[in-house]
N, CA, C and O of each residue as an XYZ file, in Angstrom:
832
protein
N       0.818     -1.207      0.000
C       0.000      0.000      0.000
C       0.854      1.260      0.000
O       0.521      2.256     -0.642
N       1.977      1.196      0.743
C       2.881      2.347      0.774
C       3.444      2.645     -0.605
O       3.660      3.801     -0.968
N       3.680      1.571     -1.374
C       4.215      1.761     -2.712
C       3.245      2.472     -3.622
O       3.657      3.209     -4.517
N       1.928      2.255     -3.400
C       0.917      2.893     -4.242
C       0.939      4.405     -4.078
O       0.732      5.144     -5.041
N       1.190      4.865     -2.849
C       1.197      6.297     -2.582
C       2.580      6.922     -2.716
O       2.751      8.109     -2.437
N       3.561      6.143     -3.137
C       4.913      6.666     -3.326
C       4.924      7.574     -4.553
O       4.633      7.107     -5.654
N       5.254      8.875     -4.396
C       5.199      9.805     -5.533
C       6.239      9.529     -6.605
O       6.180     10.111     -7.688
N       7.194      8.644     -6.317
C       8.244      8.338     -7.279
C       7.981      7.043     -8.040
O       8.809      6.621     -8.848
N       6.833      6.409     -7.789
C       6.559      5.126     -8.423
C       5.111      5.072     -8.903
O       4.259      5.839     -8.454
N       4.858      4.152     -9.820
C       3.515      3.830    -10.239
C       2.746      4.981    -10.849
O       3.298      5.806    -11.577
N       1.461      5.022    -10.541
C       0.553      5.975    -11.169
C       0.894      7.411    -10.806
O       0.680      8.320    -11.608
N       1.420      7.624     -9.614
C       1.759      8.989     -9.199
C       2.941      9.526     -9.980
O       2.966     10.704    -10.336
N       3.911      8.685    -10.248
C       5.051      9.104    -11.065
C       4.589      9.425    -12.483
O       5.066     10.379    -13.098
N       3.656      8.620    -12.997
C       3.125      8.868    -14.339
C       2.361     10.182    -14.384
O       2.525     10.965    -15.320
N       1.528     10.428    -13.379
C       0.774     11.680    -13.316
C       1.704     12.884    -13.191
O       1.470     13.923    -13.807
N       2.754     12.740    -12.395
C       3.721     13.829    -12.240
C       4.392     14.145    -13.569
O       4.615     15.309    -13.900
N       4.713     13.095    -14.331
C       5.333     13.293    -15.640
C       4.368     14.000    -16.590
O       4.775     14.887    -17.340
N       3.091     13.611    -16.562
C       2.099     14.247    -17.423
C       1.928     15.724    -17.082
O       1.788     16.563    -17.972
N       1.941     16.034    -15.791
C       1.836     17.435    -15.367
C       3.032     18.227    -15.883
O       2.875     19.347    -16.369
N       4.232     17.644    -15.777
C       5.428     18.320    -16.282
C       5.350     18.538    -17.782
O       5.683     19.618    -18.269
N       4.912     17.521    -18.521
C       4.839     17.609    -19.981
C       3.859     18.703    -20.408
O       4.181     19.520    -21.271
N       2.685     18.724    -19.819
C       1.680     19.727    -20.178
C       2.114     21.113    -19.708
O       2.029     22.083    -20.461
N       2.578     21.203    -18.466
C       2.984     22.499    -17.929
C       4.146     23.108    -18.678
O       4.140     24.309    -18.946
N       5.149     22.307    -19.025
C       6.308     22.807    -19.766
C       5.916     23.226    -21.175
O       6.438     24.212    -21.696
N       5.005     22.490    -21.794
C       4.545     22.852    -23.144
C       3.831     24.194    -23.125
O       4.061     25.032    -23.998
N       2.971     24.404    -22.144
C       2.252     25.677    -22.044
C       3.204     26.818    -21.726
O       3.084     27.907    -22.286
N       4.156     26.565    -20.821
C       5.139     27.595    -20.477
C       5.970     27.969    -21.700
O       6.275     29.142    -21.917
N       6.336     26.964    -22.498
C       7.096     27.219    -23.726
C       6.286     28.083    -24.685
O       6.819     29.027    -25.269
N       5.007     27.769    -24.852
C       4.152     28.551    -25.743
C       4.065     30.005    -25.290
O       4.144     30.919    -26.111
N       3.905     30.215    -24.006
C       3.792     31.576    -23.480
C       5.082     32.364    -23.673
O       5.046     33.539    -24.038
N       6.216     31.724    -23.431
C       7.493     32.427    -23.544
C       7.925     32.609    -24.998
O       8.844     33.380    -25.276
N       7.277     31.911    -25.926
C       7.572     32.101    -27.351
C       6.801     33.275    -27.950
O       7.109     33.709    -29.060
N       5.813     33.788    -27.239
C       4.962     34.843    -27.788
C       5.719     36.096    -28.220
O       5.350     36.692    -29.232
N       6.773     36.531    -27.494
C       7.520     37.703    -27.983
C       8.349     37.439    -29.242
O       8.974     38.360    -29.769
N       8.365     36.193    -29.733
C       9.078     35.752    -30.941
C      10.601     35.738    -30.759
O      11.234     34.724    -31.057
N      11.197     36.814    -30.288
C      12.640     36.843    -30.116
C      13.090     35.866    -29.036
O      14.268     35.518    -28.958
N      12.156     35.428    -28.209
C      12.486     34.503    -27.128
C      12.247     33.042    -27.508
O      12.358     32.157    -26.659
N      11.923     32.786    -28.764
C      11.684     31.402    -29.184
C      12.924     30.539    -28.953
O      12.812     29.404    -28.491
N      14.102     31.070    -29.272
C      15.340     30.316    -29.109
C      15.614     29.924    -27.674
O      15.734     28.733    -27.386
N      15.720     30.890    -26.748
C      15.979     30.513    -25.356
C      14.857     29.673    -24.752
O      15.117     28.819    -23.905
N      13.611     29.902    -25.174
C      12.505     29.086    -24.663
C      12.654     27.634    -25.123
O      12.366     26.709    -24.364
N      13.103     27.436    -26.361
C      13.285     26.084    -26.899
C      14.493     25.403    -26.266
O      14.444     24.213    -25.955
N      15.575     26.152    -26.075
C      16.752     25.598    -25.401
C      16.391     25.152    -23.990
O      16.808     24.083    -23.546
N      15.617     25.974    -23.287
C      15.209     25.632    -21.923
C      14.293     24.419    -21.913
O      14.376     23.588    -21.009
N      13.416     24.307    -22.913
C      12.514     23.156    -22.984
C      13.308     21.869    -23.176
O      13.035     20.862    -22.522
N      14.295     21.903    -24.079
C      15.101     20.700    -24.297
C      15.850     20.317    -23.024
O      15.823     19.158    -22.610
N      16.514     21.284    -22.408
C      17.267     21.030    -21.188
C      16.368     20.436    -20.102
O      16.748     19.476    -19.431
N      15.191     21.003    -19.939
C      14.294     20.562    -18.870
C      13.724     19.176    -19.147
O      13.603     18.358    -18.234
N      13.375     18.913    -20.394
C      12.845     17.597    -20.750
C      13.878     16.507    -20.480
O      13.546     15.450    -19.943
N      15.144     16.770    -20.855
C      16.193     15.767    -20.648
C      16.498     15.588    -19.166
O      16.580     14.461    -18.677
N      16.663     16.686    -18.459
C      17.107     16.619    -17.068
C      15.995     16.238    -16.094
O      16.223     15.468    -15.162
N      14.807     16.768    -16.305
C      13.752     16.600    -15.314
C      12.676     15.587    -15.717
O      12.112     14.921    -14.849
N      12.381     15.455    -17.017
C      11.390     14.466    -17.437
C      12.066     13.113    -17.652
O      11.658     12.114    -17.061
N      13.098     13.080    -18.495
C      13.828     11.818    -18.674
C      14.615     11.452    -17.427
O      14.677     10.282    -17.047
N      15.213     12.449    -16.793
C      16.029     12.187    -15.611
C      15.238     12.031    -14.331
O      15.802     11.674    -13.296
N      13.931     12.296    -14.381
C      13.036     12.137    -13.235
C      13.480     12.944    -12.017
O      13.304     12.501    -10.882
N      14.052     14.117    -12.244
C      14.412     14.983    -11.137
C      13.252     15.921    -10.818
O      12.495     16.284    -11.718
N      13.099     16.321     -9.554
C      12.039     17.273     -9.199
C      12.436     18.696     -9.554
O      13.610     18.984     -9.786
N      11.451     19.582     -9.594
C      11.732     20.999     -9.828
C      11.835     21.391    -11.281
O      12.656     22.239    -11.632
N      11.019     20.792    -12.141
C      11.122     21.033    -13.583
C      10.876     22.494    -13.947
O      11.585     23.045    -14.789
N       9.890     23.124    -13.332
C       9.522     24.483    -13.738
C      10.564     25.512    -13.300
O      10.852     26.460    -14.030
N      11.122     25.324    -12.119
C      12.216     26.197    -11.696
C      13.432     26.023    -12.580
O      14.098     26.997    -12.929
N      13.730     24.760    -12.950
C      14.853     24.486    -13.846
C      14.644     25.107    -15.208
O      15.589     25.607    -15.819
N      13.406     25.080    -15.691
C      13.102     25.681    -16.987
C      13.376     27.180    -16.965
O      14.033     27.705    -17.864
N      12.884     27.860    -15.958
C      13.040     29.317    -15.887
C      14.504     29.719    -15.722
O      14.930     30.731    -16.279
N      15.271     28.948    -14.973
C      16.702     29.248    -14.819
C      17.434     29.059    -16.144
O      18.282     29.873    -16.510
N      17.110     27.994    -16.855
C      17.743     27.758    -18.157
C      17.356     28.844    -19.154
O      18.196     29.319    -19.918
N      16.102     29.228    -19.146
C      15.626     30.287    -20.038
C      16.390     31.583    -19.798
O      16.852     32.222    -20.743
N      16.520     31.965    -18.542
C      17.226     33.204    -18.206
C      18.700     33.122    -18.590
O      19.276     34.101    -19.065
N      19.312     31.954    -18.385
C      20.732     31.799    -18.692
C      21.031     31.825    -20.178
O      22.131     32.204    -20.580
N      20.069     31.429    -21.001
C      20.280     31.367    -22.453
C      19.635     32.527    -23.201
O      19.588     32.527    -24.432
N      19.141     33.508    -22.466
C      18.359     34.579    -23.090
C      19.174     35.395    -24.089
O      18.684     35.690    -25.179
N      20.395     35.763    -23.744
C      21.194     36.632    -24.623
C      21.595     35.913    -25.910
O      21.280     36.371    -27.008
N      22.293     34.783    -25.769
C      22.750     34.050    -26.955
C      21.566     33.505    -27.744
O      21.551     33.566    -28.974
N      20.578     32.977    -27.038
C      19.402     32.436    -27.717
C      18.611     33.496    -28.456
O      18.085     33.234    -29.538
N      18.519     34.704    -27.882
C      17.811     35.791    -28.553
C      18.508     36.226    -29.832
O      17.862     36.441    -30.858
N      19.836     36.356    -29.766
C      20.597     36.730    -30.961
C      20.500     35.642    -32.031
O      20.348     35.937    -33.217
N      20.588     34.396    -31.606
C      20.464     33.288    -32.555
C      19.081     33.274    -33.204
O      18.953     32.968    -34.389
N      18.050     33.604    -32.433
C      16.697     33.662    -32.976
C      16.575     34.733    -34.056
O      15.958     34.506    -35.096
N      17.165     35.897    -33.806
C      17.129     36.970    -34.803
C      17.799     36.528    -36.101
O      17.277     36.780    -37.187
N      18.948     35.873    -35.992
C      19.655     35.398    -37.186
C      18.835     34.341    -37.919
O      18.782     34.334    -39.149
N      18.199     33.453    -37.165
C      17.367     32.420    -37.782
C      16.168     33.036    -38.500
O      15.788     32.587    -39.581
N      15.577     34.061    -37.899
C      14.436     34.730    -38.533
C      14.854     35.402    -39.842
O      14.131     35.342    -40.837
N      16.024     36.041    -39.831
C      16.520     36.697    -41.043
C      16.794     35.667    -42.135
O      16.397     35.853    -43.285
N      17.478     34.574    -41.769
C      17.770     33.527    -42.744
C      16.485     32.877    -43.238
O      16.353     32.568    -44.422
N      15.536     32.670    -42.324
C      14.264     32.071    -42.706
C      13.485     32.937    -43.679
O      12.841     32.422    -44.592
N      13.541     34.264    -43.488
C      12.848     35.179    -44.404
C      13.442     35.104    -45.804
O      12.714     35.121    -46.796
N      14.772     35.022    -45.880
C      15.438     34.916    -47.186
C      15.075     33.597    -47.868
O      14.741     33.574    -49.053
N      15.144     32.497    -47.111
C      14.835     31.187    -47.688
C      13.371     31.089    -48.093
O      13.050     30.497    -49.124
N      12.481     31.666    -47.289
C      11.056     31.652    -47.623
C      10.782     32.479    -48.877
O       9.952     32.110    -49.707
N      11.491     33.604    -49.004
C      11.349     34.411    -50.211
C      11.783     33.652    -51.445
O      11.098     33.683    -52.467
N      12.921     32.965    -51.361
C      13.387     32.150    -52.475
C      12.417     31.032    -52.810
O      12.196     30.718    -53.980
N      11.843     30.438    -51.783
C      10.866     29.362    -51.985
C       9.637     29.888    -52.724
O       9.132     29.240    -53.640
N       9.161     31.067    -52.322
C       7.976     31.657    -52.950
C       8.228     31.984    -54.417
O       7.384     31.727    -55.276
N       9.395     32.551    -54.694
C       9.739     32.913    -56.075
C       9.831     31.674    -56.949
O       9.295     31.646    -58.057
N      10.510     30.652    -56.452
C      10.688     29.443    -57.259
C       9.372     28.703    -57.447
O       9.127     28.121    -58.504
N       8.528     28.723    -56.427
C       7.230     28.057    -56.552
C       6.356     28.760    -57.585
O       5.603     28.119    -58.318
N       6.465     30.083    -57.632
C       5.664     30.845    -58.596
C       6.093     30.587    -60.033
O       5.311     30.777    -60.964
N       7.335     30.153    -60.210
C       7.848     29.934    -61.569
C       7.623     28.515    -62.068
O       8.060     28.165    -63.165
N       6.938     27.685    -61.262
C       6.676     26.306    -61.673
C       5.828     26.301    -62.947
O       4.885     27.078    -63.095
N       6.190     25.415    -63.843
C       5.430     25.318    -65.091
C       6.274     24.804    -66.225
O       5.758     24.211    -67.173
N       7.574     25.026    -66.136
C       8.490     24.487    -67.147
C       9.323     23.381    -66.502
O       9.443     23.304    -65.279
N       9.882     22.549    -67.334
C      10.668     21.424    -66.834
C      11.837     21.855    -65.979
O      12.081     21.284    -64.916
N      12.572     22.877    -66.444
C      13.750     23.347    -65.704
C      13.347     23.961    -64.371
O      13.979     23.691    -63.350
N      12.301     24.785    -64.367
C      11.838     25.421    -63.134
C      11.350     24.376    -62.127
O      11.600     24.495    -60.928
N      10.658     23.360    -62.623
C      10.168     22.303    -61.746
C      11.333     21.558    -61.099
O      11.284     21.234    -59.912
N      12.368     21.291    -61.872
C      13.539     20.586    -61.354
C      14.259     21.431    -60.309
O      14.642     20.928    -59.253
N      14.443     22.727    -60.609
C      15.114     23.619    -59.664
C      14.318     23.750    -58.372
O      14.893     23.812    -57.286
N      12.979     23.793    -58.492
C      12.140     23.887    -57.299
C      12.279     22.636    -56.444
O      12.345     22.722    -55.218
N      12.325     21.470    -57.092
C      12.481     20.216    -56.343
C      13.836     20.181    -55.633
O      13.922     19.761    -54.479
N      14.893     20.623    -56.320
C      16.230     20.654    -55.711
C      16.245     21.613    -54.532
O      16.786     21.296    -53.472
N      15.646     22.796    -54.718
C      15.606     23.797    -53.646
C      14.820     23.263    -52.450
O      15.199     23.472    -51.297
N      13.726     22.575    -52.742
C      12.880     22.019    -51.697
C      13.681     21.061    -50.821
O      13.611     21.137    -49.594
N      14.443     20.160    -51.442
C      15.232     19.200    -50.672
C      16.440     19.858    -50.014
O      16.885     19.424    -48.952
N      16.974     20.910    -50.647
C      18.117     21.624    -50.073
C      17.745     22.301    -48.758
O      18.615     22.552    -47.925
N      16.468     22.599    -48.566
C      16.022     23.234    -47.329
C      16.183     22.321    -46.119
O      16.107     22.782    -44.980
N      16.405     21.030    -46.359
C      16.607     20.108    -45.244
C      17.830     20.489    -44.413
O      17.827     20.316    -43.195
N      18.876     21.006    -45.062
C      20.091     21.335    -44.310
C      19.876     22.502    -43.342
O      20.170     22.350    -42.156
N      19.373     23.668    -43.795
C      19.114     24.728    -42.814
C      18.071     24.328    -41.772
O      18.154     24.739    -40.615
N      17.092     23.528    -42.183
C      16.104     23.057    -41.207
C      16.768     22.142    -40.177
O      16.436     22.178    -38.992
N      17.704     21.328    -40.644
C      18.434     20.449    -39.727
C      19.302     21.229    -38.759
O      19.361     20.906    -37.572
N      19.976     22.255    -39.261
C      20.789     23.107    -38.388
C      19.903     23.745    -37.321
O      20.284     23.812    -36.152
N      18.731     24.210    -37.722
C      17.795     24.823    -36.778
C      17.367     23.835    -35.700
O      17.244     24.197    -34.530
N      17.141     22.584    -36.101
C      16.708     21.572    -35.135
C      17.797     21.254    -34.106
O      17.489     20.971    -32.948
N      19.065     21.299    -34.518
C      20.170     21.029    -33.590
C      20.506     22.241    -32.731
O      21.027     22.096    -31.626
N      20.211     23.424    -33.231
C      20.729     24.664    -32.672
C      20.387     24.855    -31.192
O      21.281     25.011    -30.361
N      19.124     24.844    -30.873
C      18.713     25.201    -29.515
C      18.835     24.054    -28.514
O      19.080     24.320    -27.337
N      18.677     22.783    -28.922
C      19.065     21.714    -27.993
C      20.544     21.803    -27.594
O      20.892     21.550    -26.440
N      21.410     22.160    -28.547
C      22.824     22.372    -28.215
C      22.984     23.465    -27.171
O      23.730     23.313    -26.204
N      22.281     24.561    -27.377
C      22.374     25.670    -26.438
C      21.838     25.278    -25.066
O      22.332     25.742    -24.038
N      20.825     24.420    -25.063
C      20.270     23.969    -23.792
C      21.218     23.096    -23.000
O      21.165     23.072    -21.770
N      22.090     22.375    -23.697
C      22.975     21.413    -23.024
C      24.389     21.917    -22.809
O      25.093     21.420    -21.930
N      24.821     22.903    -23.601
C      26.204     23.375    -23.526
C      26.235     24.904    -23.553
O      25.233     25.559    -23.839
N      27.408     25.449    -23.249
C      27.599     26.895    -23.284
C      28.298     27.273    -24.581
O      29.366     26.743    -24.890
N      27.702     28.188    -25.342
C      28.234     28.609    -26.632
C      28.113     30.111    -26.800
O      27.262     30.756    -26.188
N      28.991     30.663    -27.651
C      28.745     31.963    -28.237
C      27.909     31.752    -29.481
O      27.684     30.613    -29.890
N      27.445     32.834    -30.090
C      26.549     32.700    -31.237
C      27.234     32.000    -32.409
O      26.658     31.091    -33.006
N      28.456     32.414    -32.744
C      29.166     31.810    -33.878
C      29.431     30.335    -33.640
O      29.160     29.502    -34.504
N      29.959     30.014    -32.471
C      30.257     28.613    -32.165
C      29.010     27.755    -32.168
O      29.065     26.584    -32.542
N      27.890     28.320    -31.756
C      26.637     27.576    -31.735
C      26.220     27.173    -33.145
O      25.857     26.019    -33.376
N      26.267     28.108    -34.086
C      25.865     27.812    -35.462
C      26.841     26.844    -36.135
O      26.420     25.936    -36.852
N      28.131     27.035    -35.907
C      29.134     26.155    -36.525
C      28.965     24.723    -36.022
O      28.994     23.778    -36.810
N      28.789     24.563    -34.717
C      28.633     23.222    -34.146
C      27.336     22.568    -34.611
O      27.310     21.371    -34.897
N      26.263     23.348    -34.686
C      24.989     22.796    -35.158
C      25.105     22.316    -36.603
O      24.556     21.272    -36.953
N      25.810     23.064    -37.437
C      26.016     22.652    -38.823
C      26.831     21.369    -38.890
O      26.495     20.464    -39.654
N      27.888     21.279    -38.106
C      28.724     20.083    -38.094
C      27.926     18.860    -37.669
O      28.029     17.804    -38.293
N      27.140     18.991    -36.624
C      26.366     17.849    -36.138
C      25.263     17.471    -37.116
O      24.972     16.288    -37.295
N      24.646     18.467    -37.750
C      23.587     18.182    -38.723
C      24.117     17.353    -39.886
O      23.417     16.481    -40.399
N      25.345     17.620    -40.300
C      25.957     16.891    -41.417
C      26.481     15.538    -40.958
O      26.259     14.530    -41.629
N      27.169     15.504    -39.831
C      27.763     14.246    -39.351
C      26.706     13.217    -38.962
O      26.924     12.014    -39.104
N      25.585     13.680    -38.482
C      24.508     12.778    -38.052
C      23.291     12.994    -38.942
O      22.188     13.262    -38.465
N      23.516     12.872    -40.234
C      22.479     13.196    -41.220
C      21.209     12.361    -41.059
O      20.119     12.928    -41.137
N      21.290     11.033    -40.838
C      20.041     10.277    -40.657
C      19.209     10.784    -39.481
O      17.989     10.904    -39.586
N      19.870     11.080    -38.365
C      19.142     11.628    -37.214
C      18.566     12.996    -37.537
O      17.461     13.328    -37.108
N      19.318     13.791    -38.297
C      18.846     15.116    -38.694
C      17.571     15.013    -39.513
O      16.614     15.748    -39.268
N      17.548     14.111    -40.481
C      16.361     13.948    -41.339
C      15.152     13.523    -40.506
O      14.056     14.051    -40.689
N      15.349     12.574    -39.595
C      14.243     12.097    -38.759
C      13.692     13.222    -37.894
O      12.477     13.386    -37.784
N      14.581     13.998    -37.279
C      14.126     15.063    -36.379
C      13.452     16.192    -37.164
O      12.474     16.772    -36.691
N      13.963     16.507    -38.353
C      13.310     17.522    -39.187
C      11.883     17.086    -39.531
O      10.945     17.872    -39.406
N      11.725     15.849    -39.959
C      10.388     15.344    -40.295
C       9.487     15.332    -39.063
O       8.307     15.672    -39.149
N      10.042     14.941    -37.922
C       9.273     14.940    -36.676
C       8.803     16.352    -36.332
O       7.653     16.555    -35.941
N       9.703     17.323    -36.482
C       9.372     18.712    -36.164
C       8.303     19.258    -37.096
O       7.361     19.916    -36.654
N       8.450     18.983    -38.384
C       7.476     19.475    -39.370
C       6.102     18.866    -39.126
O       5.094     19.571    -39.158
N       6.060     17.558    -38.882
C       4.773     16.898    -38.655
C       4.126     17.376    -37.362
O       2.909     17.554    -37.299
N       4.945     17.583    -36.328
C       4.400     18.073    -35.061
C       3.818     19.471    -35.226
O       2.723     19.756    -34.743
N       4.560     20.344    -35.916
C       4.083     21.716    -36.135
C       2.797     21.708    -36.962
O       1.857     22.439    -36.653
N       2.753     20.889    -38.005
C       1.550     20.817    -38.853
C       0.346     20.313    -38.066
O      -0.765     20.822    -38.216
N       0.576     19.312    -37.230
C      -0.505     18.741    -36.428
C      -1.054     19.769    -35.439
O      -2.266     19.879    -35.252
N      -0.150     20.520    -34.809
C      -0.572     21.521    -33.825
C      -1.267     22.708    -34.484
O      -2.169     23.306    -33.897
N      -0.852     23.050    -35.702
C      -1.503     24.159    -36.414
C      -2.910     23.761    -36.866
O      -3.847     24.556    -36.800
N      -3.033     22.519    -37.323
C      -4.339     22.043    -37.795
C      -5.317     21.801    -36.647
O      -6.526     21.964    -36.809
N      -4.790     21.413    -35.494
C      -5.623     21.124    -34.321
C      -4.953     21.771    -33.109
O      -3.890     21.324    -32.677
N      -5.558     22.806    -32.565
C      -4.877     23.607    -31.545
C      -4.555     22.833    -30.275
O      -3.536     23.105    -29.641
N      -5.391     21.879    -29.885
C      -5.239     21.238    -28.584
C      -3.954     20.414    -28.412
O      -3.460     20.327    -27.287
N      -3.382     19.803    -29.470
C      -2.122     19.092    -29.236
C      -0.972     20.004    -28.795
O       0.016     19.536    -28.229
N      -1.109     21.314    -29.061
C      -0.062     22.254    -28.655
C       0.082     22.327    -27.142
O       1.075     22.855    -26.643
N      -0.894     21.802    -26.407
C      -0.837     21.821    -24.950
C       0.130     20.779    -24.392
O       0.499     20.845    -23.219
N       0.546     19.818    -25.220
C       1.476     18.804    -24.731
C       2.522     18.377    -25.765
O       3.567     17.844    -25.392
N       2.262     18.601    -27.052
C       3.158     18.100    -28.085
C       4.549     18.738    -28.097
O       5.508     18.050    -28.449
N       4.716     20.026    -27.729
C       6.090     20.562    -27.718
C       7.037     19.757    -26.847
O       8.146     19.436    -27.275
N       6.620     19.425    -25.635
C       7.485     18.643    -24.746
C       7.630     17.201    -25.235
O       8.709     16.617    -25.128
N       6.551     16.625    -25.770
C       6.620     15.251    -26.287
C       7.571     15.170    -27.479
O       8.392     14.257    -27.561
N       7.459     16.126    -28.403
C       8.343     16.146    -29.568
C       9.796     16.325    -29.146
O      10.689     15.690    -29.706
N      10.035     17.189    -28.159
C      11.399     17.393    -27.676
C      11.931     16.138    -27.002
O      13.112     15.811    -27.118
N      11.056     15.445    -26.304
C      11.452     14.189    -25.675
C      11.858     13.159    -26.723
O      12.860     12.464    -26.549
N      11.098     13.053    -27.800
C      11.437     12.125    -28.880
C      12.737     12.535    -29.572
O      13.575     11.689    -29.882
N      12.898     13.843    -29.813
C      14.122     14.325    -30.452
C      15.344     14.047    -29.589
O      16.428     13.782    -30.108
N      15.170     14.107    -28.275
C      16.311     13.884    -27.381
C      16.865     12.462    -27.482
O      18.025     12.222    -27.147
N      16.042     11.525    -27.939
C      16.533     10.161    -28.127
C      17.628     10.113    -29.189
O      18.518      9.265    -29.123
N      17.571     11.017    -30.165
C      18.595     11.095    -31.205
C      19.721     12.045    -30.791
O      20.898     11.731    -30.970
N      19.361     13.201    -30.238
C      20.370     14.209    -29.912
C      21.291     13.759    -28.778
O      22.504     13.950    -28.852
N      20.725     13.169    -27.739
C      21.553     12.799    -26.593
C      22.575     11.730    -26.956
O      23.681     11.722    -26.416
N      22.222     10.842    -27.852
C      23.169      9.820    -28.300
C      24.364     10.465    -28.976
O      25.499     10.021    -28.801
N      24.108     11.522    -29.758
C      25.208     12.241    -30.410
C      25.992     13.070    -29.402
O      27.223     13.088    -29.447
N      25.302     13.756    -28.494
C      25.984     14.598    -27.516
C      26.926     13.782    -26.630
O      28.012     14.242    -26.275
N      26.501     12.571    -26.278
C      27.316     11.745    -25.399
C      28.600     11.268    -26.071
O      29.564     10.918    -25.389
N      28.617     11.251    -27.405
C      29.841     10.879    -28.123
C      30.923     11.937    -27.957
O      32.110     11.617    -27.893
N      30.506     13.199    -27.888
C      31.461     14.298    -27.811
C      31.636     14.824    -26.387
O      32.609     15.518    -26.093
N      30.704     14.498    -25.519
C      30.798     14.909    -24.113
C      30.407     13.700    -23.259
O      29.269     13.611    -22.798
N      31.358     12.754    -23.043
C      31.035     11.494    -22.346
C      30.466     11.696    -20.953
O      29.786     10.812    -20.433
N      30.734     12.852    -20.334
C      30.213     13.074    -18.989
C      28.689     13.105    -18.958
O      28.079     12.886    -17.911
N      28.070     13.380    -20.121
C      26.606     13.399    -20.181
C      26.032     11.992    -20.010
O      24.910     11.829    -19.531
N      26.802     10.981    -20.401
C      26.331      9.597    -20.252
C      26.151      9.260    -18.785
O      25.203      8.570    -18.411
N      27.064      9.748    -17.951
C      26.953      9.513    -16.522
C      25.737     10.186    -15.939
O      25.075      9.623    -15.067
N      25.427     11.394    -16.409
C      24.249     12.096    -15.942
C      22.989     11.361    -16.340
O      22.036     11.295    -15.563
N      22.972     10.804    -17.550
C      21.808     10.077    -18.032
C      21.563      8.826    -17.190
O      20.422      8.497    -16.868
N      22.662      8.124    -16.835
C      22.510      6.923    -16.020
C      21.989      7.261    -14.641
O      21.180      6.518    -14.085
N      22.445      8.387    -14.071
C      21.966      8.792    -12.754
C      20.486      9.105    -12.798
O      19.901      9.465    -11.776
């Protein structure tokens, strides 16, 4: 009977995890509203999901806010750069899509479409890296590019996961209440395996 009421086991542990997943997703949505804070909010979400949801440590919401504050400067600058690059890439996409109709234009559009996987992959690695390590803006982008290329299969899977999650949440608003943390949890299965190769001390933290 004592085991049933143990907050670290059974149904109570599951309920605690669900509360963290929903609460962190909502907190992430709220902190993304200023737009420039999307980067630090995402870095904090990744850090918190790995440390407190996967790691089963208490204090997830306090950990999230501390991580958010610590990554605010670099994450904000990185967000601005990503927005600028995204605007340029979106403009190119719109122009090329409008020119569809000839064989050459169709081929170039298809090539451009697939080429977008690389910047999308860099974006997917960018803020989880910031959540787990300390970087300047330049080092953050360079490392994200290196990892996106070196771990290309994982990059493709996470990009597709991110796109499908975003599409699902846009089409149906209610999954946004929990899917951000769930998607980050799934992505961490690929990212943490790569991070532990370059920072073996993270493996010890994961085991703990």
